[in-house]
C-alpha positions in Angstrom: -2.1 15.5 -19.9 -3.2 15.0 -16.9 -2.0 14.6 -13.9 -1.5 10.7 -11.7 -3.5 9.8 -9.4 -0.3 9.7 -6.3 -2.0 6.4 -4.4 -0.3 6.5 -0.3 -0.6 1.9 0.9 1.1 0.2 3.8 1.0 -3.2 3.5 -0.6 -3.9 6.0 -3.5 -1.7 6.2 -6.1 -3.0 5.2 -8.4 0.2 4.1 -4.7 0.3 1.9 -6.2 -3.0 0.7 -9.1 -2.4 -0.5 -8.5 0.4 -1.8 -5.9 -0.9 -4.4 -8.3 -3.2 -5.5 -9.9 -0.1 -6.8 -8.0 3.0 -7.0 -7.1 2.1 -10.7 -10.3 1.1 -12.4 -11.9 4.6 -11.3 -8.8 6.1 -12.4 -9.3 4.1 -15.7 -13.5 5.8 -16.2 -11.1 9.8 -15.8 -8.3 8.3 -18.0 -6.1 9.2 -15.4 -3.0 7.1 -14.1 -2.0 6.1 -10.6 1.0 5.3 -9.2 1.3 3.6 -6.1 3.6 4.1 -3.2 4.1 2.2 0.1 4.6 4.0 2.8 5.3 2.1 6.4 3.1 3.2 9.2 3.9 1.4 11.8 5.6 2.5 14.7 8.5 -0.1 14.6 10.6 1.6 11.9 12.4 3.5 13.6 13.1 6.4 10.4 9.5 8.1 11.1 9.1 10.9 13.2 5.2 11.3 13.1 3.7 9.0 10.4 2.9 5.9 13.2 -0.2 4.5 13.6 0.5 1.9 17.0 -0.2 -1.9 16.3 -3.3 -1.7 19.5 -5.5 0.1 17.4 -5.3 -1.6 13.7 -5.9 -5.2 15.7 -9.0 -4.0 18.1 -12.3 -5.8 17.7 -13.2 -2.2 15.5 -11.2 -2.2 13.2 -11.3 -6.1 12.7 -15.1 -6.1 12.0 -15.2 -2.5 9.8 -13.0 -4.3 8.3 -14.6 -6.6 6.8 -18.0 -4.9 6.3 -15.9 -2.7 4.4 -14.5 -5.5 1.8 -18.0 -6.9 2.0 -19.3 -2.8 0.9 -16.9 -3.0 -2.1 -17.3 -6.9 -3.3 -13.7 -7.0 -2.0 -12.5 -10.1 -1.0 -11.1 -10.5 2.0 -10.3 -12.1 5.8 -9.1 -10.4 8.2 -5.2 -12.3 9.2 -4.0 -13.6 12.4 -1.2 -10.8 12.6 -3.2 -8.4 11.9 -0.7 -5.5 12.0 2.1 -6.8 10.5 5.9 -5.0 10.0 6.1 -4.2 6.5 9.6 -2.3 6.1 11.6 -4.9 3.7 7.8 -5.7 2.0 7.6 -2.1 0.9 11.8 -1.8 0.7 10.8 -5.3 -2.2 8.0 -3.4 -4.0 9.5 -0.1 -4.0 13.0 -2.3 -6.2 10.4 -3.9 -9.0 8.5 -0.5 -9.4 11.8 1.5 -9.5 12.1 -0.9 -12.7 9.1 -2.2 -13.8 6.4 -0.2 -12.6 3.2 -3.0 -13.2 5.3 -5.7 -11.8 5.5 -3.2 -8.8 1.8 -3.6 -8.7 1.4 -6.7 -9.2 3.8 -8.0 -6.2 2.3 -5.8 -4.4 -1.2 -7.5 -5.3 0.2 -10.5 -4.0 1.5 -9.2 -1.0 -1.9 -8.1 -0.1 -4.1 -10.9 -0.8 -1.1 -13.3 0.7 -2.7 -11.5 3.9 -5.7 -11.3 3.5 -7.4 -13.5 2.3 -5.3 -16.3 3.0 -3.3 -14.7 6.4 0.0 -15.7 5.3 2.8 -13.9 7.6 3.4 -10.8 5.1 6.6 -10.2 7.9 8.5 -13.1 7.3 11.1 -13.4 4.8 10.3 -16.8 3.9 6.8 -15.9 2.5 8.1 -13.0 1.3 10.4 -15.0 -1.1 8.2 -17.4 -2.4 5.8 -15.0 -3.8 9.0 -13.0 -5.8 10.2 -16.5 -6.8 6.6 -17.5 -8.7 7.1 -13.4 -9.9 10.2 -15.2 -11.7 13.1 -13.2 -9.5 16.1 -14.8 -8.8 17.4 -15.7 -5.6 19.9 -12.7 -6.1 17.5 -9.9 -7.7 16.0 -10.5 -4.1 18.4 -10.0 -1.5 19.4 -6.8 -3.5 16.1 -5.9 -3.2 15.1 -7.1 0.6 18.3 -6.3 2.1 21.1 -3.6 0.2 21.2 -0.5 1.8 19.8 1.9 -1.1 16.7 -0.4 -1.0 16.2 1.3 3.0 17.3 4.7 1.7 15.0 3.7 -1.0 11.9 3.8 1.1 13.0 6.1 4.0 13.5 8.5 0.9 9.9 7.5 -0.3 8.1 7.8 3.4 10.6 11.7 4.2 8.3 12.6 0.9 5.3 11.3 2.2 5.2 13.2 5.5 5.9 16.3 3.5 3.5 15.9 1.6 1.2 15.6 4.1 0.5 12.0 4.1 -0.6 10.4 7.5 -3.0 7.4 6.4 -3.4 4.5 4.3 -4.8 4.9 2.5 -4.7 8.5 1.5 -4.2 9.8 -2.4 -3.1 12.4 -3.9 -4.4 14.8 -7.3 -3.0 18.0 -8.5 -1.8 18.1 -5.4 -4.9 17.1 -3.8 -5.3 14.9 -0.7 -7.7 13.1 0.2 -7.9 9.8 2.6 -9.1 7.1 3.4 -11.8 4.3 1.4 -15.1 6.7 2.0 -13.0 10.1 -0.3 -13.4 7.7 -2.9 -16.9 9.4 -4.2 -15.3 13.0 -4.3 -12.1 11.4 -5.6 -14.3 10.4 -8.4 -16.1 13.2 -8.7 -12.8 15.5 -9.0 -11.4 13.1 -11.4 -14.7 13.5 -13.6 -15.5 17.3 -12.4 -12.7 18.5 -11.6 -11.6 20.9 -8.5 -14.4 21.9 -6.2 
């Protein structure tokens, strides 16, 4: 059985969003599956010691234009959020709560959150926005409260981020397949070649 591709992303990363629109199709072309793994890269997530991307970089004019250009290049619908660099810890906690129970539903949630942010300019750091997205998916208010605020959800996310750090993940998007690490959208052609013909 071929190994799945681990896909690490931060909900506030435009590059993670653009990759999320491609990675499942790339994997399917080569008989692979993808395990989606939400992490948090911003400096406000205090459990992190090394994986940090300063908000001033993510909000720079270069990143804004580069993300717009990259999305256009890949044909991905995209609009720069008005609050680029939003804090995503709550969204990541909810994602893992859903994904651990129903992986495909977790991917659906992730896609909804990223489109809300990078297409509709909604503030995904807002609990009200996240709750509305979950309600659209049929999640009860009780499940939303457990997913977003239960101490177990916080611990689950911290464990995911700790594991990512231990595996050498330091950005979004980040892919790991068969122990090989690929960072960034520009590595997707290399990843696809690896899937097609093996290590090189």
